[in-house]
C-alpha positions as CSV (number, residue, x, y, z in Angstrom):
1,X,138.8,4.3,31.2
2,X,142.3,3.0,32.0
3,X,140.9,-0.4,32.8
4,X,139.1,-0.5,29.5
5,X,142.4,0.5,27.7
6,X,144.3,-2.3,29.5
7,X,141.6,-4.9,28.5
8,X,141.7,-3.4,24.9
9,X,145.4,-4.1,24.7
10,X,144.8,-7.6,25.8
11,X,142.1,-8.1,23.2
12,X,144.6,-6.7,20.5
13,X,147.3,-9.2,21.6
14,X,144.8,-12.0,21.2
15,X,144.2,-11.0,17.7
16,X,147.9,-11.0,16.7
17,X,148.3,-14.4,18.3
18,X,145.7,-15.9,15.8
19,X,146.8,-14.6,12.4
20,X,144.9,-17.3,10.7
21,X,141.7,-15.6,11.9
22,X,142.9,-12.1,10.7
23,X,144.2,-12.9,7.2
24,X,140.7,-13.7,5.7
25,X,139.4,-10.4,7.1
26,X,142.1,-8.6,5.0
27,X,141.9,-10.9,2.0
28,X,138.1,-10.7,1.5
29,X,137.8,-6.9,1.1
30,X,140.7,-6.9,-1.3
31,X,139.2,-9.8,-3.2
32,X,135.8,-8.0,-3.6
33,X,137.7,-4.9,-4.7
34,X,139.6,-6.7,-7.4
35,X,136.6,-8.7,-8.6
36,X,134.2,-5.7,-8.7
37,X,136.7,-3.5,-10.5
38,X,137.4,-6.3,-13.0
39,X,133.6,-6.7,-13.7
40,X,132.6,-3.0,-13.8
41,X,135.7,-1.1,-15.0
42,X,134.7,-1.3,-18.6
43,X,131.1,-0.4,-17.9
44,X,132.2,2.8,-16.1
45,X,135.3,4.1,-18.0
46,X,137.1,6.9,-16.2
47,X,137.2,9.2,-19.2
48,X,133.4,9.3,-19.7
49,X,131.9,8.5,-16.3
50,X,131.1,11.8,-14.6
51,X,130.9,10.4,-11.0
52,X,134.5,9.0,-11.2
53,X,136.0,12.5,-11.6
54,X,138.6,11.1,-13.9
55,X,139.7,8.2,-11.7
56,X,139.3,4.5,-12.2
57,X,136.4,2.5,-10.9
58,X,138.7,1.1,-8.2
59,X,138.7,4.5,-6.5
60,X,134.9,4.5,-6.4
61,X,134.9,1.0,-4.9
62,X,137.6,1.5,-2.3
63,X,135.3,3.2,0.4
64,X,133.0,0.1,0.1
65,X,136.0,-2.2,0.6
66,X,136.9,-0.2,3.7
67,X,133.4,-0.6,5.1
68,X,133.5,-4.3,4.3
69,X,136.8,-4.6,6.2
70,X,135.2,-2.7,9.1
71,X,132.5,-5.3,9.3
72,X,134.8,-8.1,10.2
73,X,134.8,-7.6,13.9
74,X,136.0,-10.3,16.2
75,X,135.0,-8.8,19.6
76,X,132.0,-11.0,20.0
77,X,133.8,-14.3,19.2
78,X,136.6,-13.5,21.7
79,X,133.9,-12.4,24.2
80,X,132.1,-15.7,23.9
81,X,135.5,-17.5,24.4
82,X,136.0,-15.6,27.6
83,X,132.5,-16.5,28.8
84,X,132.9,-20.2,27.9
85,X,136.4,-20.5,29.2
86,X,135.6,-18.9,32.6
87,X,137.9,-15.8,32.2
88,X,134.8,-13.6,32.0
89,X,133.8,-14.7,35.5
90,X,137.3,-13.8,36.7
91,X,137.0,-10.3,35.3
92,X,133.7,-9.9,37.0
93,X,135.3,-10.8,40.3
94,X,137.9,-8.0,40.0
95,X,137.2,-4.4,41.3
96,X,136.9,-2.8,37.8
97,X,133.9,-1.1,36.3
98,X,131.6,-3.6,34.6
99,X,131.5,-1.3,31.5
100,X,135.3,-1.7,31.1
101,X,134.9,-5.4,30.3
102,X,132.7,-4.6,27.3
103,X,134.5,-1.4,26.3
104,X,137.9,-3.1,26.4
105,X,136.7,-5.5,23.7
106,X,135.4,-2.7,21.6
107,X,138.6,-0.7,21.9
108,X,140.7,-3.7,21.0
109,X,138.5,-4.4,18.0
110,X,138.6,-0.8,16.9
111,X,142.4,-0.7,16.9
112,X,142.5,-3.9,14.9
113,X,140.0,-2.6,12.4
114,X,142.0,0.6,12.0
115,X,145.2,-1.4,11.1
116,X,143.1,-3.4,8.7
117,X,141.6,-0.4,7.0
118,X,145.1,1.2,6.7
119,X,146.3,-2.0,5.0
120,X,143.4,-2.1,2.5
121,X,143.9,1.6,1.7
122,X,147.7,1.2,1.2
123,X,147.3,-1.8,-1.1
124,X,144.6,-0.1,-3.1
125,X,146.8,3.0,-3.6
126,X,149.6,0.7,-4.7
127,X,147.2,-0.7,-7.3
128,X,146.6,2.8,-8.7
129,X,143.9,4.4,-6.6
130,X,144.3,8.1,-5.7
131,X,142.9,9.9,-2.7
132,X,141.8,13.3,-3.9
133,X,142.0,14.9,-0.4
134,X,145.4,13.5,0.3
135,X,146.6,12.2,3.6
136,X,144.1,14.1,5.8
137,X,141.2,12.8,3.7
138,X,142.7,9.2,3.8
139,X,142.9,9.5,7.6
140,X,139.3,10.7,7.8
141,X,138.2,7.7,5.7
142,X,139.9,5.3,8.0
143,X,138.4,7.0,11.1
144,X,134.9,6.9,9.6
145,X,135.2,3.3,8.6
146,X,136.7,2.2,12.0
147,X,134.1,4.1,14.1
148,X,131.2,2.7,12.1
149,X,132.7,-0.8,12.5
150,X,132.8,-0.3,16.3
151,X,129.3,1.2,16.8
152,X,127.5,-1.1,14.5
153,X,129.1,-4.4,13.8
154,X,131.1,-4.5,17.1
155,X,128.2,-3.4,19.3
156,X,125.7,-5.6,17.5
157,X,127.7,-8.8,17.7
158,X,128.7,-8.0,21.4
159,X,125.0,-7.9,22.2
160,X,124.5,-11.2,20.6
161,X,127.5,-12.7,22.5
162,X,126.1,-11.5,25.8
163,X,122.6,-12.7,25.1
164,X,123.4,-16.1,23.6
165,X,126.8,-16.9,25.2
166,X,127.3,-19.3,22.3
167,X,130.0,-19.0,19.6
168,X,128.1,-21.0,17.0
169,X,125.1,-18.8,17.3
170,X,127.1,-15.6,17.1
171,X,129.1,-16.9,14.1
172,X,125.9,-18.0,12.3
173,X,124.3,-14.5,12.7
174,X,127.4,-12.5,11.7
175,X,126.6,-12.5,8.0
176,X,123.5,-10.5,8.8
177,X,125.7,-7.6,9.6
178,X,127.0,-7.5,6.0
179,X,123.5,-6.5,4.8
180,X,124.3,-3.0,6.0
181,X,127.2,-2.9,3.5
182,X,125.4,-4.4,0.5
183,X,122.2,-2.2,1.0
184,X,124.2,0.9,0.1
185,X,125.2,2.6,-3.1
186,X,128.3,0.4,-3.1
187,X,128.3,-0.2,-6.9
188,X,126.8,2.9,-8.4
189,X,125.5,6.3,-7.5
190,X,122.2,6.5,-5.6
191,X,120.7,8.5,-8.5
192,X,121.2,5.6,-10.9
193,X,119.2,3.2,-8.8
194,X,115.7,3.0,-10.4
195,X,113.7,1.2,-7.7
196,X,112.2,3.8,-5.3
197,X,111.9,1.1,-2.7
198,X,115.6,0.2,-2.8
199,X,116.5,3.9,-2.8
200,X,114.4,4.4,0.3
201,X,116.1,1.5,2.0
202,X,119.5,2.8,1.1
203,X,118.7,6.3,2.3
204,X,117.6,4.9,5.7
205,X,120.7,2.8,6.0
206,X,123.2,4.4,8.5
207,X,126.2,2.9,6.5
208,X,125.1,4.8,3.4
209,X,125.6,8.1,5.2
210,X,129.1,7.1,6.2
211,X,129.9,5.7,2.7
212,X,129.0,8.9,0.9
213,X,131.5,11.3,2.6
214,X,134.2,8.6,2.4
215,X,133.6,8.4,-1.4
216,X,133.6,12.2,-1.7
217,X,136.9,12.3,0.2
218,X,138.3,9.8,-2.2
219,X,137.0,11.3,-5.5
220,X,135.9,14.9,-5.3
221,X,137.0,16.7,-2.2
222,X,135.6,17.9,1.1
223,X,131.8,18.1,1.6
224,X,131.6,19.4,5.1
225,X,127.8,18.9,5.3
226,X,128.1,15.3,4.2
227,X,131.0,14.7,6.5
228,X,129.2,16.2,9.5
229,X,126.2,14.0,8.7
230,X,128.4,10.9,8.7
231,X,130.0,11.7,12.0
232,X,126.5,12.5,13.4
233,X,125.2,9.1,12.4
234,X,128.2,7.4,14.1
235,X,127.7,9.4,17.3
236,X,124.0,8.7,17.4
237,X,124.6,4.9,16.9
238,X,127.2,5.0,19.6
239,X,125.0,6.8,22.1
240,X,122.3,4.2,21.5
241,X,124.3,1.0,21.0
242,X,127.1,1.2,23.6
243,X,124.9,2.0,26.6
244,X,122.5,-0.8,25.4
245,X,125.4,-3.3,25.4
246,X,126.5,-2.3,28.9
247,X,122.8,-2.5,30.0
248,X,122.5,-6.0,28.5
249,X,125.7,-7.0,30.3
250,X,124.3,-5.9,33.6
251,X,120.9,-7.5,32.9
252,X,122.5,-10.9,32.1
253,X,125.2,-10.9,34.8
254,X,123.6,-9.2,37.8
């Protein structure tokens, strides 16, 4: 694990050296937060909208913005750069576990996503949002969003990188990951969605089961059953996705 941590630190330093690639990942979630609040705040006034618990619509939208921020993983793109530049082959020649090469990228991406989520949360609070469960709840929201970003978007794009070894292909397929965010109850409560087909899709979406406890932490308080379900989904995705990524690496580079 120490090898993966060292490679994770390297991945994090790469990100800080390219701020032009990081700034859009912070701007876009905030942009959608401001635009969505501007469009829907009058439709869902805090005084008469029960599911807002007296807060503004921005508090309802903040968890969605945190998940959107978590979807902007860069592990796959830097992984492809390593492959194309030959550094990946140098790592394979070193006496480190092969899993550390992949895990290092995911660790670095996770640390960056965590910092990004904190930035979005702080700016949203500065704009008037309020976390009902305080600092512990805010920390849980950040952990949930970051872990989901690692085990879904990070793992998915890393698999694409290992299979295609092409930055253009990975970049072209990245928007598909955003479907996980938009196919959730990002804009209104699930009970308000009339289409049974859409509701079934949302209920089957892993991101939805992470979004709900985040929103409860933001608006109403602790729901331990919902929170446990969210972490269970993340653990299940991690147990499936991370070994699959390592297996793909070994299959491609054996």
